[in-house]
C-alpha positions as CSV (number, residue, x, y, z in Angstrom):
1,M,0.0,0.0,0.0
2,E,1.3,3.4,-0.8
3,S,2.1,6.0,1.9
4,M,-0.1,9.0,2.6
5,K,2.7,11.2,1.2
6,E,2.7,9.4,-2.1
7,M,-1.1,9.6,-2.3
8,I,-1.0,13.4,-1.7
9,E,1.8,13.8,-4.3
10,K,-0.3,12.0,-6.9
11,R,-3.4,14.0,-6.1
12,A,-1.5,17.3,-6.2
13,Y,0.0,16.4,-9.5
14,H,-3.5,15.6,-10.9
15,L,-4.8,18.9,-9.6
16,F,-1.8,20.6,-11.4
17,L,-2.7,18.9,-14.6
18,K,-6.4,19.6,-14.2
19,R,-5.5,23.3,-14.0
20,G,-3.7,23.0,-17.3
21,G,-0.2,22.7,-15.8
22,A,0.0,26.3,-14.8
23,H,3.0,26.9,-12.4
24,G,2.9,28.9,-9.2
25,Y,0.1,27.0,-7.4
26,H,2.0,24.1,-6.0
27,M,1.2,25.0,-2.3
28,Q,-2.5,25.3,-3.1
29,D,-2.5,22.0,-5.0
30,W,-0.6,20.3,-2.1
31,M,-2.9,21.7,0.6
32,L,-6.1,20.7,-1.3
33,A,-4.7,17.2,-2.1
34,E,-3.7,16.7,1.6
35,K,-7.2,17.8,2.8
36,E,-8.9,15.4,0.3
37,I,-6.8,12.4,1.0
38,K,-7.1,12.8,4.8
39,A,-10.9,13.1,4.4
40,E,-11.0,10.0,2.3
41,L,-8.9,8.0,4.8
42,D,-11.0,9.2,7.8
43,A,-14.2,8.2,6.0
44,K,-12.8,4.8,5.2
45,K,-11.8,4.2,8.9
46,K,-15.3,5.1,10.0
47,T,-17.0,2.6,7.6
48,E,-14.7,-0.3,8.5
49,I,-16.5,-2.7,10.7
50,K,-14.4,-3.7,13.6
51,Q,-15.1,-7.0,15.1
52,P,-14.8,-7.2,18.9
53,F,-12.1,-9.4,20.3
54,V,-13.6,-12.7,21.4
55,P,-11.2,-15.1,23.0
56,R,-11.4,-18.7,21.8
57,T,-12.8,-21.2,24.2
58,A,-13.5,-24.8,24.1
59,P,-16.7,-25.6,22.1
60,K,-19.8,-25.6,24.2
61,T,-21.4,-29.0,24.7
62,E,-24.8,-29.7,25.8
63,A,-25.3,-31.3,29.2
64,V,-26.5,-34.8,28.8
65,A,-28.5,-36.4,31.6
66,P,-26.9,-39.6,32.8
67,A,-28.4,-42.7,31.4
68,A,-30.9,-44.6,33.6
69,P,-29.4,-47.7,35.0
70,K,-30.3,-50.8,33.0
71,T,-32.5,-53.1,34.8
72,A,-32.3,-56.8,34.3
73,A,-34.9,-58.4,32.2
74,P,-37.6,-60.1,34.3
75,V,-36.7,-63.6,35.2
76,K,-39.2,-66.2,34.3
77,Q,-40.0,-68.3,37.3
78,A,-40.5,-72.0,36.9
79,P,-44.0,-73.1,37.3
80,N,-44.8,-74.0,40.8
81,V,-44.9,-77.8,40.6
82,A,-45.3,-79.5,43.8
83,K,-44.0,-82.9,44.0
84,K,-46.3,-85.4,45.5
85,V,-44.6,-87.2,48.3
86,K,-45.7,-90.8,48.7
């Protein structure tokens, strides 16, 4: 990127050419160029969107409820067969 001085020099030169190259107005050209360039840079700064600094943290995870304890499947009980005693 070119420096502000270079930008002013170019603008002053363009003002010089726009006037038809008449000598003796270099200070007026320089002052006007400086004023225009500074105004453009200030306007550019105001329009830039600045993002606030947000420190990086570990990704958020959702809290998961602990799983319910597994219960054993119901045990089938043997049929109640009474042995006949003789």
